[in-house]
C-alpha positions in Angstrom: 33.4 113.6 74.1 31.1 111.0 75.6 31.2 109.6 79.1 30.0 106.0 79.5 28.5 104.7 82.7 29.5 101.1 82.0 32.5 99.8 79.9 33.0 96.3 78.6 36.8 95.9 78.6 36.5 92.7 76.4 34.8 94.7 73.6 35.9 98.2 74.2 39.5 99.6 74.1 41.0 103.1 74.2 41.1 104.7 70.8 38.2 102.8 69.4 35.5 104.7 67.4 31.8 104.5 67.4 29.1 105.8 65.0 25.7 106.6 66.5 22.8 109.0 66.5 21.9 111.5 69.2 18.2 112.2 69.8 17.8 115.9 70.5 14.0 116.0 70.4 11.3 113.3 70.6 7.7 113.8 69.5 5.2 111.4 71.1 2.2 110.2 69.0 3.3 111.9 65.8 2.2 111.2 62.3 5.4 111.0 60.2 6.1 110.5 56.5 9.3 110.2 54.5 10.9 113.6 53.9 11.2 112.8 50.2 7.4 112.6 49.9 7.1 116.4 50.6 7.3 118.9 47.8 7.6 122.7 48.4 5.4 124.9 46.3 4.6 128.7 46.4 1.7 127.8 48.7 3.9 125.8 51.1 4.4 122.0 51.7 2.3 119.6 49.6 2.2 115.8 49.2 0.5 113.6 46.7 -2.0 111.2 48.4 -3.4 108.1 46.7 -7.0 107.6 47.4 -8.9 104.9 45.5 -7.7 105.0 42.0 -6.8 108.7 42.1 -3.9 110.8 43.2 -4.6 114.1 44.8 -2.4 117.0 45.8 -2.8 117.9 49.5 -1.4 120.9 51.4 0.2 119.8 54.7 1.5 121.6 57.8 4.9 120.1 58.8 6.4 120.0 62.2 9.6 118.4 63.6 12.1 116.9 61.1 14.7 114.2 61.3 17.1 113.3 58.5 14.6 111.1 56.8 11.2 111.7 58.3 8.9 114.7 58.8 6.1 115.2 61.3 2.7 116.1 59.7 0.6 118.3 61.9 -2.3 118.7 59.6 -3.5 117.7 56.1 -3.2 113.9 56.4 -4.5 111.2 58.7 -3.2 107.9 59.8 -3.6 105.3 57.0 -3.3 107.8 54.1 -1.0 106.6 51.4 1.5 109.2 50.1 3.7 109.0 47.1 7.4 109.7 47.2 9.0 112.1 44.8 10.1 110.6 41.5 13.5 109.0 41.7 13.5 109.0 45.6 15.1 106.0 47.2 13.2 103.9 49.8 
């Protein structure tokens, strides 16, 4: 159940439904990448970073997760280009 502070009777009527997201945690100044760019290996989480004309495998430490994004605590820096897993959607 949700209680609203303000109701617009012209747009809102009893029995109407709403779809939304609830933020349970917020991380300020986080480096995030798409969750489908991370692969799990025996050594832990890794990503494939494009640098110059090469692609390199990089171990990363992950933090908070949402449905589509993952916080990267170490292993990457802002501006790094990571590749998504094969067949992953945008």
